[in-house]
C-alpha positions as CSV (number, residue, x, y, z in Angstrom):
1,M,-48.1,-0.2,-8.0
2,T,-45.4,-0.3,-9.8
3,G,-43.1,2.8,-11.2
4,P,-43.2,4.1,-14.4
5,S,-40.9,2.7,-16.8
6,G,-37.9,4.9,-18.4
7,G,-37.9,7.6,-20.4
8,R,-35.5,10.0,-22.5
9,P,-33.1,12.8,-21.5
10,V,-34.4,16.4,-21.2
11,P,-32.2,19.2,-21.7
12,G,-30.8,21.3,-18.7
13,Q,-30.0,17.7,-16.8
14,R,-26.6,16.5,-16.3
15,R,-25.8,13.4,-18.5
16,P,-21.9,12.5,-18.5
17,A,-20.8,12.4,-21.9
18,A,-20.0,8.7,-23.3
19,P,-16.6,7.8,-23.9
20,S,-15.1,6.4,-26.8
21,G,-14.8,2.8,-26.8
22,P,-17.0,-0.6,-27.9
23,P,-20.7,0.0,-28.0
24,M,-21.2,-1.8,-24.9
25,A,-18.5,0.2,-23.1
26,R,-20.4,3.4,-24.3
27,M,-23.4,2.1,-22.8
28,M,-21.8,1.1,-19.5
29,M,-19.7,4.1,-18.8
30,A,-20.6,7.6,-18.0
31,G,-18.7,10.7,-16.6
32,G,-15.2,11.8,-16.4
33,A,-12.6,13.5,-14.6
34,V,-13.5,16.8,-12.6
35,D,-10.6,19.2,-12.5
36,K,-11.7,21.2,-9.5
37,S,-14.0,21.8,-6.5
38,S,-17.2,23.7,-7.6
39,D,-17.5,26.0,-4.8
40,F,-15.5,24.9,-1.5
41,K,-16.1,27.9,0.4
42,G,-19.8,28.1,-0.3
43,S,-20.0,24.2,0.4
44,T,-18.2,24.8,3.9
45,R,-20.7,27.8,5.0
46,R,-23.7,25.5,3.8
47,L,-22.1,22.7,6.1
48,A,-21.7,24.9,8.9
49,G,-25.7,26.1,8.1
50,L,-26.6,22.4,8.7
51,L,-24.7,21.9,12.1
52,R,-26.8,25.4,13.4
53,P,-29.8,23.8,14.7
54,Q,-27.1,21.7,16.8
55,R,-25.4,24.7,18.3
56,R,-26.4,24.4,21.9
57,L,-25.1,21.1,21.9
58,L,-21.7,22.1,20.2
59,F,-21.4,25.3,22.6
60,V,-21.7,22.6,25.9
61,A,-19.1,20.4,23.8
62,L,-16.8,23.9,23.3
63,L,-17.0,24.5,27.0
64,L,-16.1,20.9,28.1
65,G,-13.2,21.1,25.5
66,A,-11.9,24.4,27.1
67,A,-11.8,22.8,30.2
68,S,-10.5,19.8,28.9
69,V,-7.6,21.6,27.3
70,A,-7.0,24.1,30.1
71,L,-6.3,21.4,32.6
72,G,-4.1,19.4,29.9
73,V,-2.3,22.6,29.6
74,A,-1.6,22.8,33.1
75,G,0.0,19.6,33.5
76,P,3.5,20.3,32.1
77,R,3.5,23.3,34.3
78,L,3.2,21.2,37.3
79,L,5.7,18.5,36.2
80,G,8.1,21.6,35.9
81,H,7.5,22.7,39.3
82,A,8.0,18.8,40.4
83,T,11.3,18.9,38.6
84,D,12.3,22.1,40.2
85,L,11.6,20.0,43.5
86,V,13.3,17.2,42.7
87,L,16.6,19.6,41.6
88,T,16.0,21.9,44.8
89,G,16.1,18.3,47.1
90,V,19.5,17.2,45.2
91,F,21.3,20.7,45.6
92,S,20.1,21.0,49.2
93,R,21.4,17.6,50.3
94,N,24.7,18.5,48.6
95,V,25.1,22.0,50.2
96,P,26.5,21.1,53.9
97,E,24.0,22.2,56.5
98,G,25.0,25.7,57.8
99,V,26.5,27.0,54.9
100,T,23.8,29.3,53.5
101,K,22.7,29.3,49.7
102,E,24.5,32.7,48.9
103,Q,28.1,31.2,50.4
104,A,27.7,27.9,48.1
105,V,27.1,30.0,44.9
106,A,30.0,32.4,45.9
107,A,32.3,29.2,46.5
108,L,31.2,27.8,43.0
109,R,32.1,31.1,41.3
110,E,35.3,31.3,42.8
111,G,35.8,27.7,41.6
112,G,35.1,28.4,38.1
113,H,31.7,27.0,38.1
114,G,29.5,29.7,36.9
115,T,26.7,28.0,35.3
116,Q,26.2,25.6,38.4
117,A,26.1,28.8,40.6
118,D,23.6,30.3,38.2
119,L,21.6,27.1,38.5
120,L,21.8,27.1,42.4
121,D,20.9,30.6,42.6
122,S,17.8,30.1,40.7
123,L,16.6,27.5,43.1
124,N,15.1,27.7,46.7
125,V,17.5,25.8,48.4
126,T,17.4,24.9,52.0
127,P,21.1,23.3,52.9
128,G,21.3,19.9,54.5
129,T,17.5,19.0,54.0
130,G,17.6,16.6,51.2
131,M,14.6,15.9,49.0
132,D,10.7,16.9,50.1
133,F,9.2,14.2,49.2
134,D,5.7,15.1,50.5
135,A,5.6,18.5,48.2
136,I,7.0,16.2,45.3
137,G,4.0,13.8,46.1
138,A,1.7,16.5,46.2
139,V,2.3,18.1,42.9
140,L,2.4,14.5,41.4
141,A,-1.1,14.0,42.8
142,W,-2.4,17.2,41.3
143,V,-0.7,16.2,38.1
144,L,-3.0,12.9,38.2
145,A,-6.2,14.6,39.2
146,V,-5.5,17.3,36.4
147,Y,-5.0,14.8,33.6
148,L,-7.9,12.6,35.1
149,F,-10.2,15.2,34.7
150,S,-9.1,16.4,31.3
151,L,-9.9,13.0,30.0
152,V,-13.6,13.0,31.7
153,F,-14.2,16.4,30.1
154,A,-12.7,15.1,26.5
155,V,-14.7,12.0,26.7
156,A,-17.7,14.4,27.5
157,Q,-17.2,16.4,24.6
158,A,-16.4,13.8,22.1
159,R,-20.1,12.0,23.2
160,L,-21.9,15.2,22.8
161,T,-19.8,16.1,19.4
162,N,-20.9,12.9,18.3
163,T,-24.8,13.2,19.2
164,A,-24.8,16.6,17.6
165,L,-23.0,15.3,14.3
166,Q,-25.4,12.2,14.0
167,R,-28.6,14.1,14.5
168,M,-27.2,16.8,11.7
169,L,-26.7,13.3,9.5
170,S,-29.9,11.8,10.2
171,R,-31.4,15.0,9.2
172,L,-29.4,15.2,6.0
173,R,-30.4,11.8,5.0
174,T,-34.3,12.7,5.8
175,D,-33.7,15.6,3.4
176,V,-32.1,13.6,0.4
177,Q,-34.7,11.1,1.0
178,E,-37.6,13.6,0.7
179,K,-35.8,15.2,-2.1
180,I,-35.9,12.1,-4.0
181,T,-39.4,12.0,-3.7
182,R,-39.8,15.7,-5.1
183,L,-37.5,15.2,-8.1
184,P,-39.4,14.7,-11.4
185,L,-39.1,11.6,-13.3
186,R,-36.9,13.4,-16.2
187,H,-34.1,13.2,-13.4
188,F,-33.8,9.8,-13.0
189,D,-34.2,9.2,-16.8
190,S,-30.9,11.7,-17.3
191,E,-28.9,10.2,-14.1
192,R,-27.2,6.8,-13.5
193,R,-29.1,4.8,-10.7
194,G,-25.8,3.7,-9.0
195,D,-24.4,7.3,-9.2
196,V,-27.6,8.3,-7.4
197,L,-27.2,5.6,-5.1
198,S,-23.7,6.5,-4.2
199,R,-24.4,10.1,-3.4
200,V,-27.3,8.8,-1.0
201,T,-25.2,6.2,0.7
202,N,-21.1,6.7,0.1
203,D,-21.2,10.2,0.1
204,I,-23.4,10.9,3.3
205,D,-21.1,8.1,5.1
206,N,-17.8,9.7,3.9
207,L,-19.2,13.0,5.0
208,G,-20.0,11.8,8.2
209,Q,-16.6,10.1,8.9
210,S,-14.6,13.2,7.9
211,L,-16.8,15.4,10.1
212,Q,-16.5,12.9,13.0
213,Q,-12.9,13.0,12.8
214,S,-12.0,16.5,12.0
215,L,-14.8,18.7,14.2
216,A,-14.0,17.6,17.5
217,Q,-10.2,17.5,16.7
218,F,-10.4,21.2,15.1
219,T,-11.9,22.3,18.6
220,Q,-9.3,20.6,20.8
221,S,-6.4,21.6,18.5
222,V,-7.6,25.6,18.4
223,L,-8.0,25.5,22.0
224,M,-4.8,23.6,22.9
225,I,-3.0,26.2,20.7
226,I,-4.5,29.1,22.6
227,G,-4.0,27.5,25.9
228,V,-0.6,26.4,25.0
229,L,0.6,29.8,23.5
230,A,-0.5,31.6,26.6
231,M,1.5,29.6,29.0
232,M,4.7,29.8,26.5
233,F,4.5,33.6,27.0
234,W,4.1,33.3,30.7
235,I,7.0,31.3,31.2
236,S,9.2,33.1,28.4
237,W,8.1,35.6,25.7
238,E,11.2,35.2,24.0
239,L,11.0,31.5,23.6
240,A,7.4,32.0,22.7
241,L,8.5,34.3,19.9
242,I,10.7,31.6,18.8
243,A,8.0,28.8,18.6
244,L,5.7,31.7,16.8
245,V,7.7,31.7,13.6
246,T,6.4,28.2,12.7
247,V,3.0,29.3,12.1
248,P,3.1,31.2,9.1
249,V,5.2,28.6,7.5
250,T,2.7,25.8,8.8
251,M,-0.3,27.9,7.5
252,L,1.5,28.5,4.3
253,V,2.3,24.7,3.5
254,A,-1.1,23.6,4.6
255,A,-2.7,26.2,2.2
256,R,-0.5,24.8,-0.9
257,I,-0.8,21.3,-0.1
258,G,-4.4,21.6,0.3
259,K,-5.1,24.0,-2.9
260,L,-3.2,21.1,-5.1
261,S,-5.2,17.9,-3.2
262,Q,-8.8,19.2,-3.5
263,P,-9.5,18.9,-7.0
264,H,-8.4,15.3,-6.7
265,F,-10.7,14.4,-3.9
266,V,-13.6,16.0,-5.9
267,N,-12.7,13.5,-8.7
268,Q,-12.0,10.8,-6.5
269,W,-15.7,10.9,-5.1
270,R,-16.8,11.5,-8.7
271,T,-15.1,8.3,-9.7
272,T,-16.5,6.0,-6.9
273,G,-19.9,7.1,-8.0
274,H,-19.3,6.1,-11.6
275,L,-17.7,2.9,-10.8
276,G,-20.6,2.1,-8.3
277,A,-22.9,2.9,-11.1
278,H,-21.3,0.3,-13.3
279,I,-21.0,-2.5,-10.6
280,E,-24.9,-1.7,-9.6
281,E,-25.5,-2.1,-13.6
282,M,-23.6,-5.5,-14.0
283,Y,-24.7,-7.0,-11.0
284,T,-28.9,-6.1,-11.9
285,G,-27.8,-7.3,-15.6
286,H,-25.7,-10.2,-14.9
287,A,-27.7,-12.6,-16.6
288,L,-27.8,-10.4,-20.0
289,V,-23.9,-9.7,-19.6
290,R,-23.3,-13.6,-19.4
291,A,-26.3,-14.2,-22.2
292,F,-24.5,-12.1,-24.7
293,G,-21.1,-13.1,-23.6
294,R,-19.7,-9.9,-22.4
295,Q,-17.9,-10.8,-19.4
296,E,-14.6,-9.7,-20.5
297,E,-15.9,-6.6,-21.9
298,S,-17.3,-5.9,-18.8
299,A,-14.3,-6.8,-16.5
300,A,-12.5,-4.5,-19.0
301,T,-14.7,-1.6,-18.2
302,F,-14.6,-2.4,-14.7
303,A,-10.6,-2.6,-14.6
304,E,-10.6,1.1,-16.6
305,Q,-13.2,2.5,-14.1
306,N,-11.1,1.1,-11.1
307,Q,-7.8,2.4,-12.7
308,K,-9.4,5.7,-13.1
309,L,-10.3,5.7,-9.3
310,Y,-7.0,4.4,-8.3
311,E,-5.3,7.3,-10.3
312,A,-7.3,9.5,-8.1
313,S,-7.4,8.5,-5.0
314,W,-3.5,8.1,-5.3
315,R,-3.0,11.9,-6.1
316,A,-5.3,12.7,-3.5
317,Q,-3.6,10.9,-0.6
318,A,-0.2,11.2,-2.0
319,L,-0.4,14.9,-1.9
320,A,-2.5,15.1,1.4
321,G,0.2,12.5,2.7
322,L,2.6,15.2,2.4
323,M,1.4,17.4,5.1
324,Q,2.2,15.1,8.1
325,P,5.8,14.6,7.3
326,T,5.9,18.3,6.3
327,M,4.6,19.5,9.6
328,M,6.6,17.1,11.6
329,F,9.5,18.2,9.8
330,I,8.7,22.2,10.8
331,G,8.0,20.8,14.5
332,N,11.3,19.6,14.9
333,L,13.1,22.5,13.6
334,N,11.1,24.5,16.3
335,Y,11.7,21.7,18.9
336,V,15.5,22.2,18.3
337,A,15.4,26.0,18.4
338,V,13.8,26.0,21.8
339,A,15.8,23.5,23.1
340,V,19.1,25.2,22.3
341,V,17.8,28.9,23.2
342,G,16.3,27.5,26.3
343,G,19.4,25.7,27.5
344,L,21.5,28.9,27.2
345,R,18.7,30.6,28.9
346,V,19.2,28.1,32.1
347,A,22.9,28.5,31.7
348,S,22.5,32.4,32.1
349,G,20.2,31.6,35.1
350,D,17.3,33.5,33.6
351,L,15.0,30.1,33.7
352,S,15.0,27.2,35.9
353,I,15.5,23.7,34.3
354,G,11.8,22.7,35.4
355,S,10.6,25.8,33.4
356,V,12.4,24.9,30.3
357,Q,11.1,21.6,30.7
358,A,7.9,22.9,30.9
359,F,8.3,24.9,27.7
360,I,10.0,22.2,25.7
361,Q,6.7,20.1,26.5
362,Y,4.6,23.3,25.5
363,S,6.5,23.5,22.5
364,R,5.6,20.0,21.3
365,Q,1.9,20.3,22.6
366,F,2.0,23.4,20.5
367,S,3.6,21.9,17.2
368,Q,1.5,18.8,17.5
369,P,-2.1,20.8,17.4
370,L,-0.7,22.7,14.2
371,T,0.0,19.4,12.5
372,Q,-3.5,18.3,13.5
373,L,-4.9,21.1,11.9
374,A,-2.7,20.9,8.6
375,S,-3.4,17.2,8.1
376,M,-7.2,17.6,8.7
377,A,-7.0,19.0,5.5
378,N,-7.5,15.9,3.7
379,L,-10.7,14.9,6.0
380,V,-12.1,18.2,5.0
381,Q,-11.4,18.3,1.6
382,S,-12.8,14.6,1.2
383,G,-15.7,15.6,3.3
384,V,-16.7,18.9,1.1
385,A,-15.9,16.9,-1.8
386,S,-18.8,14.3,-0.8
387,A,-20.8,17.3,0.5
388,E,-20.7,18.8,-2.6
389,R,-22.0,15.9,-4.5
390,V,-25.0,15.6,-1.8
391,F,-25.8,19.4,-2.3
392,E,-25.9,18.7,-6.1
393,L,-28.7,16.4,-5.7
394,L,-30.7,18.6,-2.9
395,D,-30.2,21.6,-5.6
396,A,-31.7,19.5,-8.6
397,P,-34.9,21.0,-10.0
398,E,-37.7,19.8,-8.6
399,Q,-41.3,18.7,-10.0
400,G,-43.8,21.8,-9.8
401,P,-45.6,22.3,-6.5
402,D,-49.1,21.3,-6.2
403,P,-51.6,23.8,-6.3
404,V,-52.1,25.5,-2.7
405,A,-56.1,24.6,-2.9
406,P,-56.2,21.7,-5.5
407,A,-59.1,21.1,-7.6
408,R,-60.6,17.5,-7.5
409,P,-64.0,16.2,-9.6
410,G,-67.2,16.3,-8.1
411,E,-67.8,13.0,-8.9
412,L,-64.9,10.3,-10.1
413,R,-66.2,8.9,-13.2
414,G,-63.2,8.5,-15.0
415,R,-63.7,10.5,-18.0
416,V,-60.2,11.4,-19.8
417,E,-59.8,14.0,-22.0
418,F,-56.5,15.2,-24.0
419,E,-57.3,18.5,-25.4
420,H,-54.7,19.6,-28.2
421,V,-52.0,18.2,-26.0
422,A,-48.2,18.9,-26.7
423,F,-45.1,17.4,-25.2
424,R,-41.4,17.6,-26.2
425,Y,-38.5,16.2,-24.4
426,E,-36.0,18.5,-26.2
427,P,-37.1,22.1,-27.2
428,D,-36.4,21.7,-30.5
429,K,-37.7,18.0,-31.1
430,P,-41.5,17.8,-30.7
431,L,-42.6,14.5,-29.8
432,I,-46.7,15.1,-29.3
433,E,-48.3,17.7,-31.3
434,D,-52.1,18.8,-31.1
435,L,-53.1,15.3,-29.7
436,S,-56.9,15.2,-28.7
437,L,-58.7,12.0,-27.6
438,V,-61.7,11.3,-25.3
439,A,-62.0,8.3,-23.0
440,E,-65.5,7.9,-21.7
441,P,-66.0,6.3,-18.0
442,G,-65.8,2.4,-18.2
443,H,-64.3,2.4,-21.7
444,T,-61.1,0.7,-22.8
445,V,-58.5,2.5,-24.9
446,A,-56.0,0.5,-26.5
447,I,-52.8,2.1,-28.0
448,V,-50.9,0.4,-30.5
449,G,-48.1,1.6,-32.5
450,P,-44.4,1.2,-33.5
451,T,-41.4,1.7,-31.2
452,G,-40.9,5.3,-30.2
453,A,-44.2,6.5,-31.2
454,G,-45.0,7.8,-27.8
455,K,-47.2,5.4,-26.3
456,T,-45.6,5.2,-23.1
457,T,-45.0,8.9,-23.0
458,L,-49.0,9.4,-23.1
459,I,-49.3,7.6,-20.2
460,N,-46.7,9.5,-18.5
461,L,-48.4,12.4,-19.1
462,L,-51.5,11.3,-17.9
463,M,-49.9,10.2,-14.7
464,R,-48.1,13.8,-14.5
465,F,-44.6,12.0,-14.2
466,Y,-44.2,14.6,-17.0
467,E,-45.9,17.6,-17.6
468,V,-47.3,18.8,-21.0
469,T,-45.9,21.7,-22.9
470,G,-49.3,22.7,-24.5
471,G,-52.9,21.8,-24.2
472,R,-54.3,20.0,-21.3
473,I,-55.5,16.8,-19.9
474,T,-58.7,16.8,-17.8
475,L,-60.4,14.3,-15.6
476,D,-64.1,14.4,-15.4
477,G,-63.6,18.1,-16.6
478,V,-61.1,18.9,-14.2
479,D,-57.4,20.1,-15.5
480,I,-55.1,17.4,-14.0
481,A,-52.5,20.3,-13.5
482,T,-55.0,22.0,-10.9
483,M,-55.3,18.6,-8.9
484,S,-53.1,17.1,-6.4
485,R,-50.6,14.5,-7.6
486,D,-51.0,12.1,-5.0
487,E,-55.1,12.2,-5.5
488,L,-54.9,11.9,-9.2
489,R,-52.2,9.0,-8.7
490,A,-54.8,7.2,-6.1
491,A,-57.3,7.0,-8.6
492,T,-55.2,5.1,-11.1
493,G,-53.5,1.9,-10.9
494,M,-50.5,0.8,-13.2
495,V,-49.2,-2.5,-14.2
496,L,-46.0,-2.2,-16.4
497,Q,-44.1,-4.6,-18.4
498,D,-40.8,-4.1,-15.8
499,T,-42.0,-5.8,-12.9
500,W,-41.3,-4.0,-9.5
501,L,-40.9,-6.3,-6.2
502,F,-39.5,-5.0,-2.7
503,G,-37.9,-7.4,-0.4
504,G,-40.5,-8.8,1.5
505,T,-43.5,-11.5,1.6
506,I,-45.7,-12.2,-1.5
507,A,-48.5,-11.0,0.5
508,D,-46.7,-7.7,1.5
509,N,-46.3,-7.2,-1.9
510,I,-49.7,-7.6,-3.1
511,A,-51.0,-5.7,-0.2
512,Y,-48.7,-2.4,-1.4
513,G,-51.6,-1.5,-3.7
514,A,-53.9,-0.8,-0.6
515,D,-53.2,0.5,2.9
516,G,-54.6,-1.6,5.5
517,A,-55.5,-4.6,3.2
518,T,-56.4,-7.6,5.2
519,R,-55.4,-10.9,4.4
520,E,-58.8,-12.1,3.0
521,Q,-58.5,-9.0,0.5
522,V,-55.1,-9.9,-0.5
523,V,-56.1,-13.6,-1.1
524,A,-59.1,-12.2,-3.4
525,A,-57.0,-10.3,-5.4
526,A,-54.2,-13.1,-5.7
527,K,-57.3,-15.3,-7.0
528,A,-58.4,-12.7,-9.3
529,A,-55.2,-12.2,-10.8
530,H,-54.3,-16.0,-10.8
531,V,-51.5,-15.7,-8.1
532,D,-53.0,-18.1,-5.8
533,R,-52.7,-21.0,-7.9
534,F,-49.1,-21.0,-7.7
535,V,-48.4,-19.4,-4.3
536,R,-50.2,-22.5,-3.1
537,T,-47.4,-24.8,-4.1
538,L,-44.7,-22.7,-2.4
539,P,-44.0,-24.1,1.1
540,D,-44.6,-20.8,3.0
541,G,-47.5,-19.8,0.5
542,Y,-48.2,-16.1,0.9
543,D,-45.8,-15.6,3.6
544,T,-42.7,-16.9,1.1
545,V,-40.1,-14.0,1.3
546,L,-38.8,-12.4,-2.1
547,D,-36.0,-10.1,-2.7
548,D,-36.0,-7.1,-4.7
549,E,-35.4,-9.2,-7.9
550,G,-38.0,-11.7,-7.0
551,T,-35.6,-14.5,-6.3
552,G,-37.6,-17.5,-6.3
553,V,-40.6,-16.9,-8.7
554,S,-40.5,-16.7,-12.6
555,G,-41.0,-13.7,-14.8
556,G,-44.1,-14.3,-15.7
557,E,-45.0,-15.0,-11.7
558,R,-43.6,-12.0,-10.6
559,Q,-45.8,-10.0,-13.5
560,L,-49.0,-11.7,-12.1
561,I,-48.1,-10.5,-8.5
562,T,-48.0,-6.8,-9.8
563,I,-51.6,-7.4,-11.4
564,A,-52.9,-8.7,-8.2
565,R,-51.6,-5.4,-6.7
566,A,-53.4,-3.6,-9.4
567,F,-56.6,-5.8,-8.4
568,L,-56.6,-4.8,-4.6
569,A,-56.0,-1.2,-5.4
570,E,-59.3,-1.1,-7.2
571,P,-58.4,2.2,-9.2
572,Q,-60.8,4.2,-11.3
573,I,-58.5,4.5,-13.9
574,L,-56.3,1.4,-15.0
575,I,-53.0,1.5,-17.1
576,L,-51.6,-1.5,-18.6
577,D,-48.4,-1.3,-20.2
578,E,-47.7,-4.4,-21.8
579,A,-48.9,-6.1,-18.8
580,T,-49.3,-9.4,-19.8
581,S,-46.0,-9.8,-22.1
582,S,-44.1,-12.1,-19.5
583,V,-46.8,-14.5,-19.1
584,D,-47.9,-17.8,-21.3
585,T,-50.7,-17.7,-23.6
586,R,-53.1,-19.9,-21.5
587,T,-52.5,-17.4,-18.3
588,E,-53.1,-14.4,-20.8
589,V,-56.2,-15.4,-21.4
590,L,-57.0,-16.1,-18.0
591,I,-55.9,-12.7,-17.0
592,Q,-57.7,-10.9,-20.0
593,R,-60.8,-12.8,-18.6
594,A,-60.0,-11.2,-15.2
595,M,-59.4,-7.8,-16.5
596,S,-62.8,-7.7,-18.2
597,T,-64.2,-7.9,-14.9
598,L,-61.6,-5.5,-13.2
599,R,-62.4,-3.0,-16.1
600,A,-65.9,-3.0,-15.7
601,G,-67.4,0.4,-14.7
602,R,-63.4,1.8,-15.0
603,T,-61.3,3.6,-17.7
604,A,-58.4,1.7,-18.8
605,F,-55.7,2.6,-20.9
606,V,-53.9,-0.7,-22.5
607,I,-50.5,-0.6,-24.4
608,A,-50.0,-3.6,-26.4
609,H,-47.8,-4.9,-29.2
610,R,-49.6,-7.8,-29.4
611,L,-52.8,-6.9,-31.0
612,S,-54.7,-10.1,-30.5
613,T,-55.1,-8.9,-26.8
614,I,-56.9,-5.8,-27.7
615,R,-59.7,-7.0,-30.1
616,D,-62.4,-6.3,-27.6
617,A,-61.3,-2.7,-26.8
618,D,-63.8,0.0,-27.4
619,T,-61.2,2.3,-29.0
620,I,-58.0,1.7,-30.5
621,L,-55.6,4.6,-30.8
622,V,-52.7,3.8,-33.5
623,M,-49.9,6.2,-32.8
624,E,-47.1,7.1,-35.0
625,N,-44.2,10.0,-34.5
626,G,-46.2,11.3,-31.6
627,A,-49.6,11.7,-33.2
628,I,-52.7,9.8,-33.4
629,V,-53.1,8.3,-37.4
630,E,-56.3,6.2,-36.8
631,Q,-58.7,5.4,-34.0
632,G,-61.8,3.2,-33.9
633,T,-62.7,-0.4,-32.9
634,H,-60.9,-3.7,-34.2
635,D,-63.2,-4.1,-37.0
636,E,-63.4,-0.6,-38.0
637,L,-59.7,-0.3,-38.2
638,L,-59.1,-3.6,-40.2
639,T,-62.0,-2.6,-42.7
640,A,-60.2,0.9,-43.6
641,G,-57.1,-0.9,-44.5
642,G,-54.7,1.7,-42.9
643,A,-51.7,1.5,-40.5
644,Y,-53.7,-0.8,-38.1
645,A,-54.0,-2.9,-40.6
646,R,-50.8,-3.1,-41.9
647,L,-49.7,-4.0,-38.2
648,Y,-52.2,-6.9,-37.8
649,R,-51.5,-8.1,-40.9
650,S,-47.7,-8.2,-40.3
651,Q,-48.1,-9.8,-37.1
652,F,-50.8,-12.4,-38.4
653,A,-47.9,-13.2,-41.3
654,Q,-45.0,-13.2,-38.5
655,A,-47.2,-16.1,-36.7
656,V,-47.8,-17.8,-39.8
657,A,-44.3,-18.0,-40.5
658,E,-43.2,-18.8,-37.0
659,V,-45.8,-22.0,-37.5
């Protein structure tokens, strides 16, 4: 069965303001720039909540990350020890055998070489022995093993983190899909389809990429800062304090740049949604755009939206791009300060060269994660901006839940009654007021009237795509508001003017009307709807594959397929909304005959503009401005000479004029 036709906007729903410009541009464009993130901290906490079910995996990943960082941090200290061994070997070789280290130090001081004396005094020199290659080799072997196991633990951490994130994203996509099924029709009437699709695809993908790149890196960076800082204090607390001076500066710069760039990331992804909506509209309406010669205007609108996206993206990335070079500059200042003070400490004999070398490596390792944390701000901001758009969809008002114990008719006969029904899209603009009618089982009720009279709205109320604002609708004496929506709609078949097909074979599209339908049932429904006659002419017959646009079959043939779908469903209530408007006159006559058979014993509601198609209806309702102004049979209404007679004469006069 096809989905409902479009409706009107309702209060309380978000519809972007239409921009100024030509009418076509106003139709195709929507939305404007957003100045700031709605709730950055709240959205971040909500993202953390989404990861809570994966806390065990993330905890194991954290332990692996800690082990990897601990081993990685131990590497420079071991290399510093290797450097001291090399220097010890050099000095041991240069000091003659038989001379003690104390004598060599004293000789250097007497010769005015105080710095070399201090350096020699800090080393464990054995005169005349030279290099201890075994010790150096052992240390280098330990370094290799340490870095190798650090790599193994890091890879394992990355795999577990990726598993946790993908599980979370899979759950989020499922939540969004389930949310869409619970949203009322009015939500989609007030939101552009392309923007909704952008939230479901682009924004979730961007959120996943942002978390993928930032979560593991954040863990590694924090652990690295802790580990490196501990080693730096172990080597020299004075040099460690110098390195710590850069921390508040880094945090201040990162916070300032992040505050400036976050609104632009929000605007970037909102503008992406607007551009996606425009592209989707222009793609689906490509033939219409060409038919009305609107290519240039469409291209101009695209250029305008693309320019807005360029400006938003440029501002966001330009500000975020300041982070990396600024952090590198601060890190270089720290590196210079450590190198100068460390050199003085070596010269004074307080530290060995190997210790200073290790400390300089640690200072680099210390500034690197700080830079990474600061640079992650643009990833996090972009991801949170996308998350907010997904959360907006998840938080959209849902349709009311079905009753806990839904009522159901004792026997489904198809008697439908509208009792003093009232409905309005907007509180101050009533559309239907005090409407009452009865459709007896097996009767055909035709609904006619000018555009905007409320004909389709009446059907939407019957299907509970919208809820009445007054009165009630009953099915076989049971208020449909107390029934399950699924049970109500299972008893109803719809064929609309706007055909809807999905990517699949013709047989699959027809079988959509009934679960578990056999090929014989599909063919029988196709024959009843006169689909079989043109399907047999296709090379693959019922196995012909269609895309969601129905490419390969005409508009009338697409309509016939949707009618066959309704035939197969065999509903108790049948709704036809201009169902034969896309077929030729001969096929329309054939379908009308088939519909007569299909309607036997079923209640049918037929919306029609061509009055010639509803002459045989048991009851004809004439609607104007949301009210039934006339009802009766075709002959009765013509005799009355009222609104129906005027509509009928106008169509007859038009037909004569066309002839």
